[in-house]
FIPAZA-80475 format. One line per 4 residues: for each residue x, y, z of C-alpha. Coordinates in steps of 0.05 Angstrom, whole numbers, plus 32768, in hexadecimal, padded with zeros to 4 digits. Example, Ala and Ser with C-alpha at 12.3 -4.5 7.8 and 13.67 -1.06 7.14 Angstrom:
80F6,7FA6,809C | 8111,7FEB,808F
END
This chain:
7FFA,8000,7FFF | 8037,8032,8012 | 8055,801F,7FCE | 801B,802F,7FA4
8014,8071,7FCB | 805E,8084,7FBE | 8059,8073,7F74 | 8019,8099,7F73
803C,80D7,7F92 | 8075,80D6,7F64 | 8048,80D0,7F26 | 8023,810C,7F41
8062,8133,7F4D | 807B,8123,7F05 | 8039,813F,7EE9 | 803F,817C,7F10
8084,8189,7EF8 | 8072,8176,7EB3 | 8038,81AA,7EB3 | 8067,81E0,7ED6
809A,81D5,7E9C | 8065,81DB,7E66 | 8047,8215,7E86 | 8096,8236,7E8B
809D,8224,7E39 | 8057,8245,7E29 | 806F,8285,7E51 | 80B1,8286,7E30
808E,827A,7DE8 | 805C,82B5,7DFA | 8098,82DF,7E0E | 80BD,82D3,7DD2
8082,82DD,7DA4 | 8073,8320,7DC7 | 80BB,8335,7DBE | 80BB,8323,7D77
8079,834C,7D6B | 8093,8387,7D8B | 80DA,838B,7D76 | 80F0,83CC,7D5B
8109,83AD,7D1D | 80DD,8394,7CE6 | 80D6,8348,7CE2 | 80B2,8318,7CB3
80AD,82D4,7C98 | 80A9,82C0,7C4D | 8094,827E,7C2E | 80BF,825C,7BFD
8089,8274,7BC8 | 8094,82B8,7BDB | 8051,82BF,7C0A | 8058,82EC,7C46
8045,82BB,7C80 | 8050,82E8,7CBB | 8068,8332,7CCC | 806F,835C,7D10
8052,839D,7D24 | 8095,83C4,7D0D | 8096,83A6,7CC9 | 804E,83B9,7CC1
805A,8403,7CDB | 8093,8409,7CB1 | 806C,8401,7C6E | 8027,8415,7C89
8000,83D7,7C7D | 7FCD,83B2,7CA9 | 7FDC,8368,7CB4 | 7FA0,8357,7C86
7FC3,8382,7C4A | 800B,8366,7C55 | 8004,831B,7C6B | 7FF1,82ED,7C3D
8009,8314,7BFE | 8048,8308,7BD4 | 8083,8327,7BEC | 8094,8345,7BA5
8059,8370,7BAB | 807A,839C,7BDA | 80BE,83A1,7BBC | 80D0,83DB,7B8C
8102,83B2,7B65 | 80E3,836A,7B57 | 812B,834D,7B49 | 813E,8357,7B90
8113,8320,7BA9 | 8126,82F5,7B73 | 816D,82FE,7B85 | 8160,82F2,7BD2
813F,82B3,7BC4 | 8175,8299,7B99 | 81A6,82A4,7BCE | 8181,8288,7C05
816D,8247,7BE0 | 81B8,823F,7BD6 | 81C0,8243,7C25 | 81DB,8285,7C28
81CF,82BB,7C5F | 81B7,8302,7C4C | 81D9,8338,7C70 | 81CC,8385,7C62
81A8,837A,7C1C | 8191,83BE,7BFF | 8149,83BF,7BED | 8112,83ED,7BDE
80C9,83E6,7BFF | 8089,83FD,7BE7 | 8061,8422,7C21 | 8016,8423,7C1E
8013,8470,7C18 | 8040,8466,7BD7 | 8082,847C,7BF6 | 80C3,844D,7BEB
80EB,843A,7C28 | 8134,8428,7C23 | 8144,83EF,7C4E | 817D,83BC,7C5C
8165,836F,7C64 | 8185,8338,7C89 | 8163,82F2,7C76 | 816E,82A9,7C7F
8148,826B,7C70 | 8129,8232,7C8E | 8135,81EF,7C72 | 8119,81AA,7C7B
8139,816F,7C54 | 815D,81A0,7C2C | 8123,81C9,7C10 | 8114,820D,7C24
80D5,8210,7C48 | 80D5,8260,7C5E | 8106,8299,7C6A | 810A,82C3,7CA7
8119,8311,7C97 | 812D,834E,7CC0 | 8122,838F,7C9F | 8145,83D3,7CB4
812F,8417,7C9C | 816B,843E,7C81 | 8140,8472,7C5D | 8154,84AD,7C82
81A2,8496,7C74 | 8198,8492,7C2C | 8177,84D7,7C2B | 81B1,84F6,7C4F
81E5,84DA,7C29 | 81BD,84F4,7BE6 | 81B8,8535,7C05 | 8208,853D,7C19
8214,8522,7BD2 | 81EB,8556,7BB6 | 8207,858B,7BDD | 824E,8576,7BCB
823D,8575,7B82 | 821C,85BC,7B88 | 8260,85D5,7BA9 | 828A,85B3,7B71
8262,85D8,7B3B | 826B,861B,7B66 | 8282,8657,7B3E | 82B5,8665,7B71
82ED,863F,7B92 | 82D2,8611,7BC5 | 82EC,85D9,7BF5 | 82D6,85AF,7C2F
8309,859F,7C65 | 82F2,856F,7C9D | 830E,855B,7CE2 | 8346,8577,7D0E
837A,856A,7CD6 | 8350,8590,7CA2 | 834B,8555,7C72 | 8333,8569,7C2F
82EF,854A,7C21 | 82E7,8569,7BDF | 82FF,85A6,7BB5 | 82E0,85C2,7B76
8307,85CC,7B36 | 830F,8616,7B41 | 832D,860A,7B83 | 8363,85DD,7B69
8371,860B,7B2F | 8382,8647,7B62 | 83B2,8617,7B8C | 83D2,85F9,7B56
83C7,85AF,7B74 | 8394,857A,7B5A | 8391,853D,7B8A | 837D,855F,7BCB
8346,8530,7BE4 | 835A,8506,7C1E | 8396,852A,7C33 | 839B,855D,7C6C
83A3,85A7,7C60 | 83F3,85A3,7C73 | 83FC,8569,7C43 | 83E2,8591,7C0C
8402,85CC,7C1D | 8448,85BD,7C49 | 845C,8607,7C33 | 842B,8622,7C61
8446,8604,7C9E | 8457,863C,7CCF | 842E,8674,7CB0 | 83F0,8690,7CCF
83BB,8666,7CA7 | 83BD,8626,7CC8 | 83AE,864E,7D0C | 8377,866B,7CE9
8359,8629,7CD3 | 8363,8612,7D18 | 833E,864D,7D37 | 8305,8644,7D07
82FD,85F8,7D19 | 8302,8606,7D65 | 82D4,8640,7D6F | 82A6,863D,7D2F
82B5,8688,7D22 | 82B9,8694,7CD6 | 82F2,86B4,7CBA | 82EE,86E8,7C7F
832A,870B,7C5D | 831D,873C,7C1E | 8365,8734,7C0F | 8391,86FC,7C29
83D6,86F5,7C0C | 83F4,86AD,7C0F | 8435,868F,7BED | 8428,864A,7BCB
8457,861D,7BA6 | 843D,8614,7B5C | 8463,85E8,7B28 | 849F,85EB,7B5B
84A1,8639,7B63 | 8484,8665,7B97 | 8452,8691,7B83 | 842A,86CB,7BA9
83E0,86C8,7BA1 | 83AC,86F4,7BBF | 8364,86D7,7BD2 | 8323,86F1,7BEC
831F,86B9,7C1A | 82E8,86A0,7C4C | 82E1,8665,7C7D | 829E,864D,7C99
829A,8616,7CD1 | 8270,85DA,7CBF | 8246,85B7,7CF2 | 822B,8572,7CF7
81E7,855B,7D0F | 81F9,8561,7D57 | 8212,85AA,7D4D | 825A,8599,7D58
828E,85B4,7D24 | 82A4,857F,7CF5 | 82CB,85AC,7CC2 | 82CB,85EA,7C97
82BC,8601,7C58 | 82EB,862B,7C30 | 82D8,8660,7BFA | 830D,8686,7BD2
8311,86B5,7B9B | 8354,86C7,7B77 | 835C,870F,7B7A | 83A2,8711,7B6A
839F,8734,7B26 | 836F,8766,7B44 | 839F,877B,7B7B | 83D8,8779,7B4F
83B2,87A8,7B22 | 83A0,87D8,7B58 | 83E5,87D8,7B73 | 840A,87E5,7B31
83D4,8813,7B19 | 83ED,8809,7AD4 | 83B0,87E9,7AB2 | 8390,880F,7A7A
8347,8820,7A7D | 8337,87E6,7A4C | 8359,87B6,7A74 | 8332,87D5,7AB7
82F2,87C7,7A91 | 8307,8785,7A7D | 8312,8774,7AC4 | 82D3,8791,7AD8
82AD,8765,7AAA | 82CE,8727,7AC9 | 82BA,8741,7B0C | 8272,8749,7AF5
8273,8706,7AD2 | 828E,86E9,7B16 | 8253,870E,7B39 | 8221,86F9,7B06
8235,86AE,7B0F | 8237,86B8,7B61 | 81E9,86CF,7B55 | 81DA,8698,7B26
81FA,866A,7B5B | 81CE,8687,7B98 | 8191,867F,7B67 | 819C,8633,7B5F
81B1,8629,7BA7 | 8170,8649,7BBB | 8149,861C,7B8A | 816A,85DB,7B9F
8164,85F1,7BEF | 811C,85FE,7BE3 | 8107,85C1,7BBC | 8115,8590,7BF4
80F4,85C3,7C27 | 80B2,85C4,7BFC | 8097,8580,7C13 | 80B1,858B,7C5B
808C,85CA,7C67 | 804E,85AB,7C44 | 8054,856D,7C72 | 805A,859A,7CB3
8019,85C0,7C96 | 7FF2,8578,7C8C | 800C,855E,7CD2 | 7FEF,859C,7CF0
7FAE,8599,7CC8 | 7FA5,854F,7CDD | 7FB6,855B,7D24 | 7FED,8525,7D17
8026,8541,7D47 | 803A,850C,7D77 | 806B,8539,7D95 | 805D,8584,7D9B
80A5,8590,7DA9 | 80C5,8573,7D72 | 808D,8588,7D41 | 809E,85D4,7D5D
80EA,85C6,7D51 | 80DF,85AE,7D0D | 80B3,85EA,7CF8 | 80DE,861F,7D12
811F,8602,7CF8 | 8100,85FC,7CB0 | 80E5,8646,7CB7 | 812D,865B,7CCC
814F,8637,7C8F | 8119,8656,7C62 | 812A,869F,7C7C | 8173,868F,7C76
8164,8680,7C29 | 8137,86BB,7C22 | 8169,86EA,7C40 | 81A4,86D0,7C11
8178,86DA,7BD5 | 8162,871D,7BEC | 81A5,8736,7BF6 | 81BA,8722,7BB5
817E,8745,7B8F | 8186,8783,7BB9 | 81D5,878C,7BAE | 81C2,8789,7B61
8188,87B7,7B68 | 8154,8788,7B59 | 812C,8788,7B97 | 80DF,878A,7B88
80B8,87BB,7BB5 | 806F,87AD,7BB7 | 8057,87F4,7BD7 | 8012,8802,7BF4
7FF8,8830,7C2E | 7FFD,8809,7C71 | 7FED,8816,7CBA | 8035,8812,7CD8
8016,87EF,7D16 | 8000,87B3,7CEF | 8044,87A8,7CCD | 8065,87AE,7D16
8036,8777,7D2F | 8046,874A,7CFB | 808E,8756,7D06 | 808A,8741,7D4A
8061,8706,7D3D | 809C,86E9,7D14 | 80D0,86F0,7D4F | 80A1,86E4,7D88
80AC,8696,7D92 | 80FD,86A5,7D8C | 80FB,86DD,7DC5 | 80CA,86AF,7DF0
8105,8677,7DEA | 8136,86A6,7E03 | 8106,86C4,7E3A | 8110,870A,7E24
80E1,8744,7E35 | 80C6,8765,7DF5 | 80A9,87A9,7E00 | 8082,87CC,7DC8
807C,881B,7DD0 | 8053,8831,7D95 | 8048,8880,7D94 | 802D,8885,7D4F
7FE7,8866,7D53 | 7FC2,8864,7D0D | 8003,8876,7CEE | 7FFF,8868,7CA1
803E,885E,7C72 | 8046,8852,7C27 | 8079,881D,7C1B | 8083,87CD,7C15
8061,87B3,7C57 | 8083,8771,7C4D | 80C6,8790,7C49 | 80BD,87B9,7C84
80A4,877D,7CAB | 80E5,875B,7C94 | 8110,8797,7CAC | 80EF,879A,7CF3
80F1,874B,7CFD | 8139,8749,7CE9 | 814C,8783,7D1E | 8123,8759,7D54
8144,871A,7D3F | 818A,873B,7D45 | 8174,8757,7D89 | 815B,8712,7DA2
8199,86EE,7D8B | 81CA,8721,7DA8 | 81AA,872C,7DEB | 81B5,86F3,7E22
817C,86CF,7E3F | 814B,86F4,7E63 | 815B,873C,7E43 | 8133,8776,7E34
811D,878B,7DED | 80F4,87C9,7DD9 | 80D7,87DA,7D97 | 80BF,8823,7D90
8099,8849,7D58 | 808F,888F,7D4F | 8083,88C9,7D20 | 80B8,88FF,7D1A
80B5,8936,7CEA | 809F,8916,7CAA | 80BD,88D2,7CB8 | 80A9,8891,7CDB
80DC,887D,7D10 | 80E5,8835,7D2A | 8118,8826,7D5E | 812E,87DD,7D75
8156,87DF,7DB9 | 8172,87A9,7DE5 | 81A5,879E,7E24 | 81CA,876E,7DFF
8214,8762,7DF5 | 821C,87A6,7DD0 | 8247,87B9,7D92 | 8290,87D7,7D97
829E,8815,7D6E | 82C6,87F3,7D3E | 828C,87C5,7D2C | 825C,87FC,7D29
827A,8813,7CE8 | 8275,87D0,7CC6 | 8235,87B5,7CE5 | 8209,87BE,7CA7
8240,879C,7C78 | 8229,8760,7C53 | 8241,871E,7C75 | 8264,8749,7CAD
8269,8725,7CF3 | 827A,8743,7D32 | 82BB,8725,7D43 | 82B8,86F5,7D81
826E,86EE,7D7D | 825A,86A3,7D77 | 8213,86AE,7D62 | 8225,8696,7D1D
821D,8658,7D35 | 81D1,8660,7D39 | 81CE,8663,7CF0 | 81DC,86B2,7CE3
81FF,86C1,7C9F | 820F,870B,7CAA | 81D7,871F,7C7D | 8198,873D,7CA7
81B8,8784,7CB7 | 81D0,8789,7C75 | 818F,8777,7C5A | 816F,87A7,7C8A
819A,87DF,7C70 | 818D,87D9,7C28 | 8140,87D0,7C30 | 813D,880F,7C5B
8165,8837,7C22 | 8136,881C,7BEF | 8101,883C,7C10 | 8128,8881,7C14
8138,8875,7C60 | 8173,886F,7C8E | 8188,883E,7CC4 | 81B7,8847,7CFA
81DA,881F,7D35 | 81EB,883B,7D77 | 820D,8819,7DB4 | 8236,882E,7DEA
8264,87F7,7DE8 | 8266,87A8,7DF3 | 823A,8793,7E26 | 8212,87D1,7E27
81D6,87C0,7DF7 | 81C9,87DD,7DB4 | 8193,8805,7D8F | 8182,8801,7D42
815A,8844,7D29 | 8134,883E,7CE6 | 811D,887F,7CC8 | 80EB,887D,7C8D
80C8,88BB,7C69 | 8082,88BB,7C69 | 8071,88BA,7C1E | 802E,88C8,7BFF
800C,888A,7BDC | 8016,88A7,7B96 | 7FEB,886A,7B7D | 7FAE,8873,7BAB
7FB7,8829,7BBD | 7F84,8808,7BE7 | 7F8C,87D8,7C20 | 7F6C,879A,7C0D
7F5D,8768,7C40 | 7F7C,8722,7C33 | 7F50,8700,7C5A | 7F2D,86C6,7C31
7EF9,8694,7C3E | 7F08,8655,7C13 | 7ED5,8644,7BDE | 7EA6,860F,7BE5
7EAF,85F7,7B9E | 7EDC,85BA,7B98 | 7F06,85C9,7B60 | 7F27,858C,7B38
7F71,8597,7B45 | 7FAD,8574,7B20 | 7FF4,8575,7B3D | 802E,8570,7B11
8072,8568,7B34 | 80AF,8538,7B28 | 80C0,8543,7B74 | 8096,8509,7B8F
8094,851E,7BD8 | 8082,8566,7BC8 | 8049,854D,7B95 | 8030,851D,7BCC
802F,8549,7C05 | 800E,8580,7BDE | 7FD5,8550,7BC9 | 7FCB,8538,7C0E
7FC3,8587,7C24 | 7F94,8591,7BE8 | 7F65,854F,7BFB | 7F64,8567,7C41
7F47,85A7,7C2E | 7F0C,8583,7C01 | 7F2D,8585,7BBE | 7F2B,854E,7B85
7F6D,8540,7B6F | 7F9D,851D,7B3E | 7FEA,8516,7B42 | 801B,8512,7B04
8064,8506,7B12 | 8075,851E,7AC8 | 805B,8548,7A97 | 8048,8513,7A67
8022,84ED,7A98 | 7FF9,8530,7AA9 | 7FE9,8535,7A61 | 7FC9,84F4,7A62
7FA3,8501,7AA0 | 7F8E,8547,7A8B | 7F67,852E,7A4A | 7F32,8507,7A78
7F3B,8528,7ABB | 7F30,856F,7A9D | 7F50,8591,7AD8 | 7F32,85D7,7AF0
7F79,85E5,7B13 | 7FBF,85D2,7B04 | 7FF5,85DC,7B30 | 8038,85C7,7B0D
8083,85CB,7B1D | 80A8,85F1,7AE8 | 80EF,85D2,7AEB | 80E0,8588,7AD3
8104,855D,7A9F | 80EA,854F,7A5A | 80B8,8589,7A5B | 80BA,85C1,7A89
807D,85DF,7AAA | 8074,8618,7A76 | 8073,85EA,7A3C | 8044,85BA,7A63
8014,85F5,7A6A | 8010,85FF,7A21 | 8004,85B9,7A13 | 7FCF,85B4,7A48
7FA7,85E8,7A27 | 7FA7,85C1,79EA | 7F8C,8584,7A09 | 7F58,85A8,7A3A
7F0E,85B3,7A1F | 7F09,85F5,7A3F | 7F50,8610,7A51 | 7F37,8657,7A62
7F16,8638,7A9D | 7F57,8616,7AB8 | 7F83,863C,7AE6 | 7FCA,862A,7AEB
7FFD,8634,7B23 | 8042,8631,7B1B | 8074,8618,7B53 | 80C1,8620,7B52
80FC,8622,7B7E | 8115,8660,7B52 | 80F6,86A2,7B72 | 8117,86D8,7B42
80F0,8710,7B27 | 80FB,86F5,7ADD | 80DD,86B1,7AF1 | 809D,86CF,7B0A
8097,86FF,7ACC | 80A2,86C2,7AA1 | 806A,869C,7AC8 | 8038,86D8,7AB9
8047,86D6,7A6E | 803A,8690,7A6A | 7FF6,8695,7A84 | 8001,867D,7ACC
7FD0,8696,7AFE | 8009,869C,7B38 | 804E,8688,7B3F | 805F,8669,7B85
80A8,8662,7B9C | 80B6,8623,7BCA | 80A8,8611,7BFD | 8061,8629,7BEE
803B,8647,7C2B | 7FFD,8618,7C30 | 7FC6,8652,7C40 | 7FE3,867E,7C06
7FD8,8641,7BD3 | 7F97,862B,7BEB | 7F7C,8675,7BEF | 7F90,867B,7BA2
7F78,8637,7B8A | 7F2F,8649,7BB0 | 7F27,8689,7B8E | 7EE3,8682,7B66
7EF4,86BA,7B32 | 7F16,8698,7AFB
END
């Protein structure tokens, strides 16, 4: 009896242990499944015939599909390059393991993601049963590499000598042909500065490079004389020479950009004073050609910077409209930095136009207080970030002025921005406005770092930066005050800078004449209610991101839309779609926007009822005039302001 009881107890204990082991195994399996399902990297299984058997959440989120839309379909449907799958399956069948295989996957929203794939196969009796795949998104990395490549290509084509020096040894990353020609050396890339120019060891120049790299302060010299060895002979050359620090994504200095113009002949001619008038005119023409090349380069640079910014700005507008702002802080950072970059581009191009006397003033009679209000709104966020107190003393209630209100707002906001940047946190800034004699006077003062007597005489010079200031790291180009001076002068006014010295604050005083409105222009309200009519809109742009984000914006505002990524497709769509509004990029391959407009009018049943709008990264006056002659209703410079575009489209009068 005791033996039977012992055996029964042993069996019960064994059963209990087995159940515990099974429960532990089930728990581990559940834990492993949960880990795989919620892994940060995309995971999926593919059968031997290419059918997707399983995918985790990260994989589905990466491409934007639901499990029902993804699992059970053939993997080739989601690859932009069908040959990729054939190659992977061939290698896996042969027993290979796939590591970091580059591929392009199609998302549900039409975008294409760049990924790296890791994969291995599961075999039974030597036959491939299924594959296990890991997917890592490298789209951002690919885009960054493309942007850097485009930047380098742009610098290589620059009409001035340009080089990029990287690291503490100042290693040449690139140098364009003009730079190599000036220095008389061809093989520079990959070599340090002193390897390329050993004759400069012991001269001041290496120390100048070191200071720029350590402090981030730019170096500029209108005449820098250097002795270089060319073809075995020492040669004196004189350069107009600039060094600008380059910063990485973290904000740390990673190197510098060197820009040089060989002015040796100009200096020699000035010193010798032996050139004839004809020779002087020839030299002047060369300088004018160089200046023209610089302006063309700035226009191209503005276009190339505005094109990628256009879809970014539209995407931010869409996020705001949809309420799809997961992190208000990060969204605010993106919005502010994009606006800051746009302002730098606009300032750079404005200075180019103004210095050539080609600024376009759109004058009207305006209330000065309204202009001041808009200018304050533009810098209020920046002032709040630095905890400044901004006091407005408006003694000219109802004062009207005849001039360009946008340019006056630009003048005031530039002065306020300057005060915000150069006043330590928690400072005091005062904006005053009053009438004196037959002038409107506007003053911006602060209790900031002040200006020395030496700097006061140069403060309005183009690209001038007060020595010792580190604010250039915040994105300043030395353009703002020069732009203020030029715009005020173009209105027949004056601007002055005052300061009692360093650490004692500063004041900028603008005086503008109170001219009469000779055109009797009326102030027209820009307030507009969107039309209830849903126009048929066609978007034509070879920049897919720009086209798609604009399409989303229009759909959210109730418009019926069609998108074409090239002019030929647009013409085919227009025959049946018969759009009432066409928004087209100007700079497209095969056929530009102007030619497309001509062909569209030939395929539309009633072309007079179709309004066409031009979009381009080029913003010069000649571009806008050409669009008007081509019959476009309006010309928008990228990135297009969403509200302005929607207001134009919704206008009911054709």
